[in-house]
N, C-alpha and C positions, 0 to 999 in steps of 0.2 A: 109805279115808281116815279118819284119826283124828279123833274128836270130842273136842277138847281140853276142852270144858266138863264132860265126864263125870268128869274127874279133879280138877277144881278145886272149892274151896268156893264156895258161892253168893255170898258177899260177897267177890268178887275184888278190889274196890277196897280193902277193908281189908287184904288180903294185900299188895297193892302198897305201900300207904302205910306199913305196918309195916316192910317191908324198907328202903324209902328213908329213913325216919326213923332206923332203926338205923344205916344206913351213914353218913348225914350227921352223926350224933351222935359217931361215933368210928370211924375206919378207919386202916389202915396208910398212912403218909405217904410214898409213893414220888414222886420228883421228876417223873416223867413224868405223874403225875396232876395236876400243877400247870400243865400247858401244854396248849394246843390246836394246837401246831405239828405238822403232819402228818409232817414229816421226823423230828423228835425222837421222836414216837410210833412211827413205823415202826421206827426203830433199836431202841427198847425192846422192841417186839413180836418182832423177829427175834432179838434177844439172849435173850429169855425162853423161847424154844422148847425149850431143853434145859438151862437153867441156873436155879437157884433165884433168886427175885426179890431176896433180900437180897444175893446175890453180883453181881447185874447192876448195882446202883447205881453202884459205883465204875467199872466198865467203861464204862457208859453215859456217865458224866460225863467220863471220860478220852477217849472216842471223840469226843464233841461238842467237847471242848477242842481236839482235833486237827483235826476237820473240822466246824466249827460250822454250816454250811449245806449244803443239798443241792448247791449249786454247788461248794462246797469238796470234797465227797466225789466228785462227778463228775470233778473235775480231778485227783484223787489218783491215784498209782500203785497199780494193783490189788495188786501184790505187797506194798505197805505195808499195805493194808487186810487182806489175808489174814494177813499177819504179826501184825497187832494181834489178830486173832481167835484165832490159835494161842497167842500169848503170854498171853492172858486166858482160855484154856480154855473157849471159848464154843461148843463143839460142832463140827459138821461145817463144814469150811472153805468148802465151796461156798456156804454161806449168805452169807459175806462177799462172795464173787464176785457172787452174785445181787443183794445189796444195792447193790454198786457199780454194776452194770449198770442196776438200777432207777433209781438217781440220775441216770445218764446219760440214760435215757429221759425222766425228768421234765424235765430241762434242755433236751434237744434236741427233744423232741416236744411238750412241754406248756409251754414257756416258763418253766420253774422252778416252775410251779403244779401241785400234786397234784390228780388227779381226786378228786371229792368223794363218789362213790358206791362201794359195794362192787364193782359190776360194772366200773366204770372203773379202780379200783385193782387189780383182779385181772388186768388186762391188763399190768401191770408185771412185769418179769422176776422170777420166784421168789416172787411174792406170791400165796399161795393163798387159798382162800375165807375161812378163819378170820382170817388176818392182814388181808386186805382189809376184812372186816367190822369188825374191831377198830379199824383206823385211821379208817374212815368214822364209827364211833361216837364215838370219843374225840377226834378232831380236828374233825369237822364235825357231830356229833350227828345223823348221817344213816345209821345202820346198822340192821341187823336184829338180832334177838335172838341173842346169842352162845350157842352150845351146845358147851362143851368138857367135859372129863372131870369137872371140879368141878361144873359145872351139871347134868350128867346125874346125878351122885350126889345132889345136892340134890333134884332133881325125883323121882327114884326113891324116895328116903326120905320126903320130905315129902308127896307126893301119890299115892304108889303107882303112878307111871307105869311101864308095862312097859319092859323093856330093848329098846327099838326106836328106831332113829334117827328115823323119821318121827313116832313118838309124842313123843319128846323135843322135836323141832323144833316140832311143832304146839303143845304145851303152853307151851314157852318163848315162842313168838310171841304166843300168846293172853295170856300174863301181862304182857308188856312194854307199859307205857303208851305211847300214840302220842306221837311226837316227843320221847321221853326216853331214847334209846338210850345216851347218854353216862353218865348217872347210873345207869340201870338195869343195864346190863351190868357196870359197875364194882361195883355193889352185890351182884348175885347171884354174881359170881365171888369177891367178898370173903367172902360167906357160906360158900361152899364151901371157901375157903382158910383160914378161921380158926375156923369153928364146926362145919361139917359135913365135917370131914376124914375120912380113912379111920377114924380113931378119933374119934368125935364129941365135941364139947365144948359140948353144948347149953346147959347152965345156966351153965357157966363163961364162955362167950362171950355169954351173953344172947341166944340165937337168937330172932329176932323171930317165927318161924313155929311155935313150940312148940305153940301152942293149936290149930293146924290139922294138925300133923305126924303122919302115920301111924306113922312109926318111933318117935317120941317116945311115942306112945300105947301101942304094942305092945311097945316095948323090943326091936324087931327092926331092927338097924342094918346088915343086909346091904346090899350095893350091887353094881352091875355090876362084872364083872372089870375090873381096870385093868392094862393091859400093863406088865410090868416092864421097867425100863431095863436093857439089857445091861451087863455088867461092863465098865468102861472099861479096866482094867489088862489089857494084852495084846490089846486089841481092834484091829480094823482101823482104827477111828477114831483110836486113839492112835498107830498106826503112820503114818497119813496126816499127823497133826500133827507127828510127829518128822521126816518127810521135809521138810515145809515149813520147820521151824525150822532143820534142818541146811543146806538149800540157801540159806537167807537168810544163813547164816554163811559158807558156802564158795563161794557163787555157782554153781559147777557141779562135779559129781563123776561119775566113772565108777561103774558099779554096784558093783564090788568094793571101792571105797573108801567109797561111801555106805552099803552094806549093814551093816557092823559098827557104824555109828553109829546105825542104826535098831534093830537087834537084836543083843544080845551073842552070840547063838547063830547068827548068820549064817554060812553056809558055802556057797560058790559052787554046789556040786552037791547041797546038802542040801535038806531039807524047806523051810527058810527060806533059800533061795539065790537065784540069779539069776532063775530062772523065777518064783518067788514075788514078788520085788522088781519085776521087769519088769511083772507083772500089776498090782501096786499102783500103780506109776508110770503105767501106761497108763490106769487109772481117773482118776488126777489129771490126766492130759493131756486126757482126754475132758471133764473139768470145766473145762478152760481154766486150770489152775493150774500145770502143769508142762510143759516142752518136752523132748522126747527127740530126740537126734541120734546118728548113727553116726560114730565117730571111729576110723578104722582098724578094728581088731577089737573095739572096745569101744563100748558104749552109754553115752552121757553124758547126765546129767539136769541141768536148771537150771529155775529159776522162770520162768514166763511173765510178761513185762512187760506 
């Protein structure tokens, strides 16, 4: 079991106060930081999973204009929600499906009120540990210490914490002041997002932890490996998005009419042919996004309502 204290300065209170003062003095003003509405925060967290925050702002505002409350989203047509996701390039479409199903669970099983703990939130469809904790923190000030890639990088550099999930979690938990998960998790993620990036901006961003920081002292700014995002162009994710967009336009299509609209090199018997397309569509069907039916000798695809 990791002893978090061995990695932290003796004056831990000063470390905490320095970060919170730095954050409260100046931070990026995202609209979801101005609300404690659990629904609005959940939407922002799901959208942010694969999209840069600056790009999320307009999509988040448009989404809430279309479906202002969790009840509105629960009552929406799922194909419309998935279509919105595709149109705004917000990553895997099944996240839209899960967000829609989570809204239905909140309305049907919780009377429209979100659970207030990470454990309760994680019972909602598609809400994993990180998202559940973020919503509990930012909506209800009732979360645990967030440990994402940015936080790991900060702790690794500042306090020479080993590249180990248990160690990161122990130190992050020890650092977070009791009852202040909302401001603390926002602050430490902000530190990783604007000061302790892959290429650090210690002095430029006025990092509040420079006097304690091991990396700043040694000028060794290595950090744990960060998984690279796969190329989007030509990816399976891009092809899935094209299927959804095309079926929204044409309602339903047989494979050989759908295929050329997904890939210009589609050929029924080729590498990117019926077998490839059927596999892609089957994955979408398993995710509850597409329906497949046999019509004579042809397989026909349409969006699932």
